[in-house]
N, CA, C and O atoms as a GROMACS GRO file, in nm:
protein
  480
    1MET      N    1  -1.037   1.282  -0.765
    1MET     CA    2  -0.909   1.298  -0.699
    1MET      C    3  -0.802   1.229  -0.784
    1MET      O    4  -0.814   1.111  -0.817
    2LYS      N    5  -0.698   1.303  -0.817
    2LYS     CA    6  -0.592   1.250  -0.901
    2LYS      C    7  -0.458   1.242  -0.828
    2LYS      O    8  -0.353   1.237  -0.892
    3SER      N    9  -0.461   1.242  -0.697
    3SER     CA   10  -0.341   1.222  -0.617
    3SER      C   11  -0.384   1.178  -0.477
    3SER      O   12  -0.501   1.190  -0.440
    4PHE      N   13  -0.288   1.128  -0.402
    4PHE     CA   14  -0.317   1.092  -0.263
    4PHE      C   15  -0.323   1.221  -0.180
    4PHE      O   16  -0.243   1.312  -0.200
    5ASN      N   17  -0.420   1.227  -0.087
    5ASN     CA   18  -0.438   1.351  -0.012
    5ASN      C   19  -0.453   1.332   0.139
    5ASN      O   20  -0.466   1.430   0.212
    6HIS      N   21  -0.452   1.209   0.186
    6HIS     CA   22  -0.470   1.179   0.328
    6HIS      C   23  -0.603   1.230   0.383
    6HIS      O   24  -0.616   1.257   0.503
    7ASN      N   25  -0.703   1.242   0.295
    7ASN     CA   26  -0.836   1.283   0.338
    7ASN      C   27  -0.945   1.188   0.292
    7ASN      O   28  -1.051   1.181   0.354
    8SER      N   29  -0.923   1.115   0.185
    8SER     CA   30  -1.030   1.037   0.125
    8SER      C   31  -1.014   0.887   0.144
    8SER      O   32  -1.085   0.809   0.080
    9GLY      N   33  -0.923   0.846   0.229
    9GLY     CA   34  -0.896   0.704   0.246
    9GLY      C   35  -0.979   0.637   0.352
    9GLY      O   36  -1.076   0.692   0.403
   10GLN      N   37  -0.938   0.516   0.383
   10GLN     CA   38  -1.004   0.434   0.483
   10GLN      C   39  -0.899   0.369   0.571
   10GLN      O   40  -0.780   0.371   0.541
   11TYR      N   41  -0.946   0.311   0.681
   11TYR     CA   42  -0.858   0.237   0.771
   11TYR      C   43  -0.895   0.090   0.769
   11TYR      O   44  -1.012   0.053   0.754
   12PHE      N   45  -0.794   0.008   0.783
   12PHE     CA   46  -0.807  -0.136   0.797
   12PHE      C   47  -0.741  -0.172   0.929
   12PHE      O   48  -0.626  -0.134   0.952
   13SER      N   49  -0.809  -0.244   1.016
   13SER     CA   50  -0.754  -0.277   1.148
   13SER      C   51  -0.693  -0.416   1.146
   13SER      O   52  -0.750  -0.512   1.094
   14ILE      N   53  -0.574  -0.425   1.207
   14ILE     CA   54  -0.506  -0.554   1.222
   14ILE      C   55  -0.414  -0.544   1.344
   14ILE      O   56  -0.337  -0.449   1.357
   15ASP      N   57  -0.424  -0.642   1.432
   15ASP     CA   58  -0.336  -0.650   1.549
   15ASP      C   59  -0.325  -0.517   1.625
   15ASP      O   60  -0.215  -0.473   1.657
   16LYS      N   61  -0.437  -0.455   1.654
   16LYS     CA   62  -0.444  -0.330   1.730
   16LYS      C   63  -0.381  -0.212   1.659
   16LYS      O   64  -0.356  -0.108   1.722
   17ALA      N   65  -0.354  -0.225   1.530
   17ALA     CA   66  -0.304  -0.113   1.450
   17ALA      C   67  -0.413  -0.078   1.348
   17ALA      O   68  -0.489  -0.163   1.304
   18LYS      N   69  -0.417   0.049   1.313
   18LYS     CA   70  -0.506   0.097   1.208
   18LYS      C   71  -0.419   0.136   1.089
   18LYS      O   72  -0.338   0.229   1.098
   19ILE      N   73  -0.436   0.065   0.978
   19ILE     CA   74  -0.357   0.087   0.858
   19ILE      C   75  -0.440   0.172   0.761
   19ILE      O   76  -0.551   0.134   0.722
   20TYR      N   77  -0.384   0.286   0.724
   20TYR     CA   78  -0.453   0.380   0.636
   20TYR      C   79  -0.418   0.350   0.490
   20TYR      O   80  -0.302   0.326   0.457
   21TYR      N   81  -0.520   0.353   0.405
   21TYR     CA   82  -0.496   0.335   0.262
   21TYR      C   83  -0.593   0.419   0.181
   21TYR      O   84  -0.700   0.455   0.228
   22GLU      N   85  -0.552   0.450   0.060
   22GLU     CA   86  -0.637   0.522  -0.034
   22GLU      C   87  -0.636   0.450  -0.167
   22GLU      O   88  -0.538   0.385  -0.204
   23GLU      N   89  -0.747   0.461  -0.237
   23GLU     CA   90  -0.759   0.407  -0.372
   23GLU      C   91  -0.792   0.522  -0.466
   23GLU      O   92  -0.884   0.599  -0.441
   24ILE      N   93  -0.717   0.532  -0.575
   24ILE     CA   94  -0.742   0.632  -0.677
   24ILE      C   95  -0.726   0.566  -0.813
   24ILE      O   96  -0.692   0.448  -0.821
   25GLY      N   97  -0.751   0.639  -0.918
   25GLY     CA   98  -0.734   0.585  -1.052
   25GLY      C   99  -0.863   0.525  -1.104
   25GLY      O  100  -0.972   0.562  -1.061
   26MET      N  101  -0.850   0.434  -1.196
   26MET     CA  102  -0.962   0.375  -1.266
   26MET      C  103  -1.000   0.240  -1.205
   26MET      O  104  -0.922   0.145  -1.213
   27PRO      N  105  -1.119   0.230  -1.145
   27PRO     CA  106  -1.158   0.106  -1.074
   27PRO      C  107  -1.161  -0.019  -1.160
   27PRO      O  108  -1.147  -0.129  -1.108
   28THR      N  109  -1.178  -0.005  -1.291
   28THR     CA  110  -1.187  -0.123  -1.378
   28THR      C  111  -1.053  -0.163  -1.439
   28THR      O  112  -1.045  -0.262  -1.512
   29GLN      N  113  -0.948  -0.089  -1.410
   29GLN     CA  114  -0.816  -0.118  -1.466
   29GLN      C  115  -0.737  -0.212  -1.374
   29GLN      O  116  -0.778  -0.235  -1.261
   30PRO      N  117  -0.624  -0.265  -1.422
   30PRO     CA  118  -0.540  -0.351  -1.337
   30PRO      C  119  -0.498  -0.277  -1.209
   30PRO      O  120  -0.486  -0.155  -1.207
   31ILE      N  121  -0.476  -0.354  -1.106
   31ILE     CA  122  -0.442  -0.298  -0.975
   31ILE      C  123  -0.291  -0.276  -0.964
   31ILE      O  124  -0.212  -0.363  -1.000
   32LEU      N  125  -0.255  -0.160  -0.912
   32LEU     CA  126  -0.116  -0.125  -0.885
   32LEU      C  127  -0.107  -0.083  -0.739
   32LEU      O  128  -0.171   0.012  -0.697
   33LEU      N  129  -0.027  -0.155  -0.663
   33LEU     CA  130  -0.004  -0.127  -0.521
   33LEU      C  131   0.124  -0.047  -0.507
   33LEU      O  132   0.228  -0.085  -0.562
   34LEU      N  133   0.118   0.063  -0.432
   34LEU     CA  134   0.234   0.148  -0.410
   34LEU      C  135   0.276   0.141  -0.263
   34LEU      O  136   0.195   0.166  -0.174
   35LEU      N  137   0.402   0.105  -0.239
   35LEU     CA  138   0.456   0.092  -0.103
   35LEU      C  139   0.573   0.188  -0.087
   35LEU      O  140   0.676   0.174  -0.152
   36HIS      N  141   0.555   0.287   0.000
   36HIS     CA  142   0.656   0.391   0.019
   36HIS      C  143   0.773   0.345   0.104
   36HIS      O  144   0.770   0.237   0.164
   37GLY      N  145   0.876   0.427   0.107
   37GLY     CA  146   0.996   0.398   0.185
   37GLY      C  147   0.981   0.442   0.330
   37GLY      O  148   0.880   0.500   0.370
   38GLY      N  149   1.084   0.412   0.408
   38GLY     CA  150   1.086   0.444   0.550
   38GLY      C  151   1.067   0.593   0.575
   38GLY      O  152   1.122   0.677   0.503
   39PHE      N  153   0.990   0.624   0.677
   39PHE     CA  154   0.958   0.762   0.718
   39PHE      C  155   0.883   0.838   0.609
   39PHE      O  156   0.881   0.961   0.611
   40GLY      N  157   0.821   0.766   0.516
   40GLY     CA  158   0.747   0.830   0.409
   40GLY      C  159   0.597   0.811   0.426
   40GLY      O  160   0.550   0.764   0.530
   41THR      N  161   0.524   0.850   0.323
   41THR     CA  162   0.379   0.831   0.318
   41THR      C  163   0.338   0.805   0.174
   41THR      O  164   0.421   0.810   0.083
   42ILE      N  165   0.212   0.777   0.155
   42ILE     CA  166   0.161   0.756   0.020
   42ILE      C  167   0.179   0.879  -0.068
   42ILE      O  168   0.189   0.867  -0.190
   43GLU      N  169   0.183   0.997  -0.007
   43GLU     CA  170   0.198   1.120  -0.085
   43GLU      C  171   0.334   1.129  -0.155
   43GLU      O  172   0.350   1.210  -0.246
   44ASN      N  173   0.431   1.047  -0.114
   44ASN     CA  174   0.560   1.044  -0.184
   44ASN      C  175   0.544   1.003  -0.330
   44ASN      O  176   0.629   1.034  -0.413
   45PHE      N  177   0.435   0.934  -0.361
   45PHE     CA  178   0.411   0.887  -0.497
   45PHE      C  179   0.338   0.989  -0.584
   45PHE      O  180   0.325   0.966  -0.704
   46ASN      N  181   0.291   1.099  -0.529
   46ASN     CA  182   0.212   1.194  -0.606
   46ASN      C  183   0.281   1.245  -0.734
   46ASN      O  184   0.211   1.269  -0.832
   47PRO      N  185   0.414   1.262  -0.736
   47PRO     CA  186   0.474   1.308  -0.862
   47PRO      C  187   0.458   1.212  -0.980
   47PRO      O  188   0.460   1.256  -1.095
   48ILE      N  189   0.440   1.082  -0.954
   48ILE     CA  190   0.426   0.987  -1.066
   48ILE      C  191   0.280   0.949  -1.094
   48ILE      O  192   0.252   0.882  -1.193
   49ILE      N  193   0.189   0.990  -1.008
   49ILE     CA  194   0.048   0.953  -1.024
   49ILE      C  195  -0.010   0.996  -1.159
   49ILE      O  196  -0.083   0.918  -1.219
   50PRO      N  197   0.020   1.116  -1.210
   50PRO     CA  198  -0.038   1.153  -1.340
   50PRO      C  199  -0.005   1.054  -1.453
   50PRO      O  200  -0.085   1.038  -1.545
   51ASP      N  201   0.108   0.989  -1.446
   51ASP     CA  202   0.146   0.891  -1.548
   51ASP      C  203   0.076   0.757  -1.531
   51ASP      O  204   0.075   0.675  -1.623
   52LEU      N  205   0.019   0.734  -1.415
   52LEU     CA  206  -0.042   0.605  -1.383
   52LEU      C  207  -0.193   0.610  -1.372
   52LEU      O  208  -0.260   0.508  -1.387
   53PHE      N  209  -0.247   0.728  -1.348
   53PHE     CA  210  -0.387   0.744  -1.307
   53PHE      C  211  -0.487   0.679  -1.402
   53PHE      O  212  -0.578   0.610  -1.356
   54ASP      N  213  -0.472   0.698  -1.532
   54ASP     CA  214  -0.569   0.645  -1.628
   54ASP      C  215  -0.548   0.498  -1.662
   54ASP      O  216  -0.632   0.438  -1.729
   55LYS      N  217  -0.437   0.441  -1.616
   55LYS     CA  218  -0.402   0.304  -1.655
   55LYS      C  219  -0.425   0.200  -1.546
   55LYS      O  220  -0.425   0.080  -1.573
   56TYR      N  221  -0.444   0.247  -1.419
   56TYR     CA  222  -0.450   0.154  -1.306
   56TYR      C  223  -0.554   0.194  -1.202
   56TYR      O  224  -0.592   0.310  -1.190
   57ARG      N  225  -0.599   0.095  -1.129
   57ARG     CA  226  -0.664   0.117  -1.000
   57ARG      C  227  -0.547   0.118  -0.901
   57ARG      O  228  -0.484   0.015  -0.878
   58ILE      N  229  -0.519   0.232  -0.843
   58ILE     CA  230  -0.399   0.252  -0.762
   58ILE      C  231  -0.436   0.246  -0.614
   58ILE      O  232  -0.527   0.315  -0.569
   59ILE      N  233  -0.362   0.164  -0.541
   59ILE     CA  234  -0.381   0.154  -0.395
   59ILE      C  235  -0.251   0.196  -0.329
   59ILE      O  236  -0.145   0.140  -0.357
   60GLY      N  237  -0.260   0.292  -0.241
   60GLY     CA  238  -0.144   0.336  -0.163
   60GLY      C  239  -0.169   0.310  -0.016
   60GLY      O  240  -0.277   0.336   0.035
   61ILE      N  241  -0.069   0.258   0.052
   61ILE     CA  242  -0.079   0.223   0.194
   61ILE      C  243   0.025   0.301   0.273
   61ILE      O  244   0.143   0.301   0.239
   62ASP      N  245  -0.021   0.369   0.378
   62ASP     CA  246   0.074   0.424   0.475
   62ASP      C  247   0.119   0.310   0.563
   62ASP      O  248   0.038   0.250   0.634
   63SER      N  249   0.246   0.278   0.560
   63SER     CA  250   0.298   0.167   0.641
   63SER      C  251   0.272   0.190   0.789
   63SER      O  252   0.258   0.304   0.835
   64ARG      N  253   0.266   0.082   0.861
   64ARG     CA  254   0.241   0.086   1.005
   64ARG      C  255   0.335   0.186   1.073
   64ARG      O  256   0.457   0.182   1.056
   65GLY      N  257   0.275   0.277   1.152
   65GLY     CA  258   0.353   0.376   1.225
   65GLY      C  259   0.396   0.496   1.143
   65GLY      O  260   0.471   0.581   1.192
   66GLN      N  261   0.351   0.505   1.019
   66GLN     CA  262   0.390   0.616   0.932
   66GLN      C  263   0.266   0.677   0.869
   66GLN      O  264   0.164   0.610   0.853
   67GLY      N  265   0.274   0.804   0.833
   67GLY     CA  266   0.158   0.871   0.776
   67GLY      C  267   0.043   0.869   0.875
   67GLY      O  268   0.058   0.909   0.991
   68LYS      N  269  -0.074   0.822   0.830
   68LYS     CA  270  -0.192   0.815   0.916
   68LYS      C  271  -0.211   0.677   0.980
   68LYS      O  272  -0.310   0.656   1.051
   69SER      N  273  -0.120   0.584   0.957
   69SER     CA  274  -0.131   0.451   1.017
   69SER      C  275  -0.071   0.450   1.157
   69SER      O  276   0.029   0.516   1.184
   70THR      N  277  -0.135   0.375   1.245
   70THR     CA  278  -0.084   0.365   1.382
   70THR      C  279   0.012   0.246   1.392
   70THR      O  280   0.018   0.162   1.303
   71THR      N  281   0.086   0.242   1.501
   71THR     CA  282   0.188   0.138   1.519
   71THR      C  283   0.130   0.009   1.576
   71THR      O  284   0.174  -0.099   1.537
   72GLY      N  285   0.035   0.017   1.666
   72GLY     CA  286  -0.013  -0.102   1.734
   72GLY      C  287   0.084  -0.141   1.843
   72GLY      O  288   0.165  -0.060   1.886
   73ASN      N  289   0.075  -0.266   1.889
   73ASN     CA  290   0.157  -0.312   2.002
   73ASN      C  291   0.280  -0.393   1.961
   73ASN      O  292   0.362  -0.426   2.046
   74GLU      N  293   0.292  -0.425   1.836
   74GLU     CA  294   0.401  -0.512   1.790
   74GLU      C  295   0.527  -0.430   1.760
   74GLU      O  296   0.519  -0.312   1.728
   75ASN      N  297   0.642  -0.494   1.771
   75ASN     CA  298   0.766  -0.432   1.725
   75ASN      C  299   0.766  -0.431   1.572
   75ASN      O  300   0.727  -0.530   1.509
   76LEU      N  301   0.809  -0.322   1.515
   76LEU     CA  302   0.809  -0.311   1.370
   76LEU      C  303   0.917  -0.400   1.308
   76LEU      O  304   1.034  -0.396   1.347
   77THR      N  305   0.874  -0.481   1.213
   77THR     CA  306   0.965  -0.564   1.134
   77THR      C  307   0.914  -0.564   0.990
   77THR      O  308   0.798  -0.531   0.964
   78TYR      N  309   1.000  -0.600   0.898
   78TYR     CA  310   0.955  -0.611   0.759
   78TYR      C  311   0.849  -0.719   0.745
   78TYR      O  312   0.755  -0.704   0.666
   79GLU      N  313   0.862  -0.827   0.820
   79GLU     CA  314   0.762  -0.933   0.815
   79GLU      C  315   0.625  -0.881   0.861
   79GLU      O  316   0.523  -0.915   0.801
   80LEU      N  317   0.624  -0.800   0.966
   80LEU     CA  318   0.498  -0.743   1.014
   80LEU      C  319   0.436  -0.652   0.908
   80LEU      O  320   0.316  -0.657   0.884
   81LEU      N  321   0.518  -0.568   0.844
   81LEU     CA  322   0.467  -0.480   0.739
   81LEU      C  323   0.414  -0.560   0.621
   81LEU      O  324   0.313  -0.524   0.562
   82GLN      N  325   0.484  -0.668   0.588
   82GLN     CA  326   0.436  -0.755   0.480
   82GLN      C  327   0.303  -0.819   0.518
   82GLN      O  328   0.213  -0.828   0.435
   83ASN      N  329   0.290  -0.863   0.642
   83ASN     CA  330   0.164  -0.922   0.687
   83ASN      C  331   0.050  -0.822   0.678
   83ASN      O  332  -0.062  -0.859   0.642
   84ASP      N  333   0.077  -0.695   0.710
   84ASP     CA  334  -0.025  -0.591   0.698
   84ASP      C  335  -0.073  -0.578   0.554
   84ASP      O  336  -0.193  -0.572   0.528
   85VAL      N  337   0.021  -0.575   0.461
   85VAL     CA  338  -0.014  -0.562   0.320
   85VAL      C  339  -0.094  -0.682   0.274
   85VAL      O  340  -0.196  -0.667   0.207
   86GLU      N  341  -0.049  -0.801   0.309
   86GLU     CA  342  -0.120  -0.923   0.269
   86GLU      C  343  -0.261  -0.925   0.326
   86GLU      O  344  -0.355  -0.963   0.257
   87ALA      N  345  -0.277  -0.884   0.452
   87ALA     CA  346  -0.409  -0.881   0.514
   87ALA      C  347  -0.501  -0.782   0.443
   87ALA      O  348  -0.619  -0.810   0.422
   88LEU      N  349  -0.447  -0.667   0.406
   88LEU     CA  350  -0.528  -0.570   0.334
   88LEU      C  351  -0.569  -0.624   0.197
   88LEU      O  352  -0.683  -0.605   0.155
   89LEU      N  353  -0.478  -0.690   0.128
   89LEU     CA  354  -0.512  -0.748  -0.002
   89LEU      C  355  -0.622  -0.852   0.011
   89LEU      O  356  -0.712  -0.859  -0.073
   90HIS      N  357  -0.615  -0.933   0.115
   90HIS     CA  358  -0.723  -1.031   0.140
   90HIS      C  359  -0.853  -0.959   0.173
   90HIS      O  360  -0.959  -0.998   0.125
   91TYR      N  361  -0.846  -0.856   0.255
   91TYR     CA  362  -0.963  -0.778   0.294
   91TYR      C  363  -1.031  -0.717   0.171
   91TYR      O  364  -1.154  -0.714   0.163
   92LEU      N  365  -0.951  -0.669   0.076
   92LEU     CA  366  -1.004  -0.608  -0.045
   92LEU      C  367  -1.033  -0.712  -0.155
   92LEU      O  368  -1.076  -0.676  -0.265
   93ASN      N  369  -1.010  -0.839  -0.124
   93ASN     CA  370  -1.034  -0.949  -0.218
   93ASN      C  371  -0.952  -0.933  -0.346
   93ASN      O  372  -1.004  -0.951  -0.457
   94ILE      N  373  -0.826  -0.900  -0.331
   94ILE     CA  374  -0.736  -0.881  -0.444
   94ILE      C  375  -0.646  -1.004  -0.457
   94ILE      O  376  -0.577  -1.041  -0.362
   95GLU      N  377  -0.649  -1.065  -0.574
   95GLU     CA  378  -0.569  -1.185  -0.597
   95GLU      C  379  -0.455  -1.163  -0.695
   95GLU      O  380  -0.362  -1.244  -0.701
   96SER      N  381  -0.461  -1.055  -0.772
   96SER     CA  382  -0.359  -1.030  -0.872
   96SER      C  383  -0.332  -0.880  -0.879
   96SER      O  384  -0.425  -0.800  -0.879
   97LEU      N  385  -0.204  -0.843  -0.883
   97LEU     CA  386  -0.168  -0.702  -0.884
   97LEU      C  387  -0.024  -0.685  -0.927
   97LEU      O  388   0.052  -0.782  -0.937
   98SER      N  389   0.012  -0.561  -0.952
   98SER     CA  390   0.151  -0.522  -0.972
   98SER      C  391   0.189  -0.433  -0.855
   98SER      O  392   0.103  -0.370  -0.793
   99ILE      N  393   0.318  -0.427  -0.825
   99ILE     CA  394   0.365  -0.353  -0.708
   99ILE      C  395   0.481  -0.262  -0.747
   99ILE      O  396   0.572  -0.303  -0.819
  100ILE      N  397   0.476  -0.139  -0.698
  100ILE     CA  398   0.592  -0.051  -0.701
  100ILE      C  399   0.625  -0.020  -0.556
  100ILE      O  400   0.541   0.032  -0.482
  101GLY      N  401   0.746  -0.051  -0.515
  101GLY     CA  402   0.791  -0.020  -0.380
  101GLY      C  403   0.932   0.032  -0.385
  101GLY      O  404   1.014  -0.017  -0.463
  102PHE      N  405   0.962   0.131  -0.302
  102PHE     CA  406   1.100   0.178  -0.296
  102PHE      C  407   1.148   0.173  -0.152
  102PHE      O  408   1.070   0.187  -0.058
  103SER      N  409   1.277   0.152  -0.135
  103SER     CA  410   1.340   0.143  -0.004
  103SER      C  411   1.267   0.040   0.081
  103SER      O  412   1.256  -0.076   0.039
  104ASP      N  413   1.217   0.076   0.198
  104ASP     CA  414   1.146  -0.021   0.282
  104ASP      C  415   1.028  -0.084   0.208
  104ASP      O  416   1.001  -0.203   0.226
  105GLY      N  417   0.959  -0.007   0.126
  105GLY     CA  418   0.847  -0.061   0.050
  105GLY      C  419   0.890  -0.168  -0.048
  105GLY      O  420   0.817  -0.264  -0.070
  106GLY      N  421   1.009  -0.154  -0.106
  106GLY     CA  422   1.063  -0.256  -0.195
  106GLY      C  423   1.098  -0.383  -0.120
  106GLY      O  424   1.076  -0.493  -0.171
  107ILE      N  425   1.151  -0.368   0.000
  107ILE     CA  426   1.184  -0.484   0.083
  107ILE      C  427   1.056  -0.558   0.122
  107ILE      O  428   1.053  -0.681   0.119
  108VAL      N  429   0.952  -0.484   0.158
  108VAL     CA  430   0.825  -0.545   0.197
  108VAL      C  431   0.764  -0.619   0.078
  108VAL      O  432   0.706  -0.726   0.095
  109ALA      N  433   0.777  -0.564  -0.041
  109ALA     CA  434   0.717  -0.625  -0.160
  109ALA      C  435   0.790  -0.750  -0.206
  109ALA      O  436   0.730  -0.836  -0.269
  110PHE      N  437   0.917  -0.761  -0.176
  110PHE     CA  438   0.998  -0.868  -0.233
  110PHE      C  439   0.973  -1.007  -0.177
  110PHE      O  440   0.952  -1.100  -0.256
  111PRO      N  441   0.973  -1.029  -0.045
  111PRO     CA  442   0.971  -1.167   0.004
  111PRO      C  443   0.832  -1.232   0.000
  111PRO      O  444   0.729  -1.165  -0.007
  112GLY      N  445   0.834  -1.361   0.005
  112GLY     CA  446   0.713  -1.440   0.031
  112GLY      C  447   0.604  -1.428  -0.072
  112GLY      O  448   0.629  -1.411  -0.192
  113GLU      N  449   0.482  -1.436  -0.021
  113GLU     CA  450   0.364  -1.447  -0.106
  113GLU      C  451   0.334  -1.320  -0.184
  113GLU      O  452   0.269  -1.327  -0.289
  114LEU      N  453   0.378  -1.204  -0.138
  114LEU     CA  454   0.352  -1.083  -0.216
  114LEU      C  455   0.413  -1.097  -0.354
  114LEU      O  456   0.354  -1.053  -0.452
  115LEU      N  457   0.531  -1.156  -0.362
  115LEU     CA  458   0.595  -1.176  -0.491
  115LEU      C  459   0.512  -1.268  -0.578
  115LEU      O  460   0.505  -1.249  -0.700
  116LEU      N  461   0.449  -1.368  -0.518
  116LEU     CA  462   0.367  -1.460  -0.595
  116LEU      C  463   0.242  -1.392  -0.650
  116LEU      O  464   0.192  -1.431  -0.755
  117LEU      N  465   0.191  -1.290  -0.580
  117LEU     CA  466   0.074  -1.218  -0.625
  117LEU      C  467   0.106  -1.119  -0.736
  117LEU      O  468   0.019  -1.082  -0.814
  118CYS      N  469   0.230  -1.076  -0.741
  118CYS     CA  470   0.270  -0.969  -0.830
  118CYS      C  471   0.275  -1.015  -0.975
  118CYS      O  472   0.326  -1.124  -1.004
  119GLN      N  473   0.221  -0.933  -1.067
  119GLN     CA  474   0.233  -0.962  -1.210
  119GLN      C  475   0.364  -0.903  -1.257
  119GLN      O  476   0.368  -0.791  -1.308
  120CYS      N  477   0.471  -0.975  -1.241
  120CYS     CA  478   0.603  -0.921  -1.275
  120CYS      C  479   0.635  -0.945  -1.421
  120CYS      O  480   0.742  -0.906  -1.468
   0.00000   0.00000   0.00000
């Protein structure tokens, strides 16, 4: 698979929400996390995947309440979305990565510990 397809991913549960993610690319390469914008999905990144596929282990996350991810019981905030991403990174035992995020995804990537994890 050389693009996100919303068929080959997995779910990660946190706070009564199910967060959908997919991994593509090269498992032995550096990790690249992709965070889409508001009202988007991981498939928004498919146009750039061919340029990244052979160079990275790519992880795409459908943000809470978008794509195949459920909302759960919490009010949506950027802090909540950031917590979801951090929890998934801990779940996958990822300590170092690079991040591409646009719009809401860029806001989620910027604050706090996610920035400390990022190889900028």
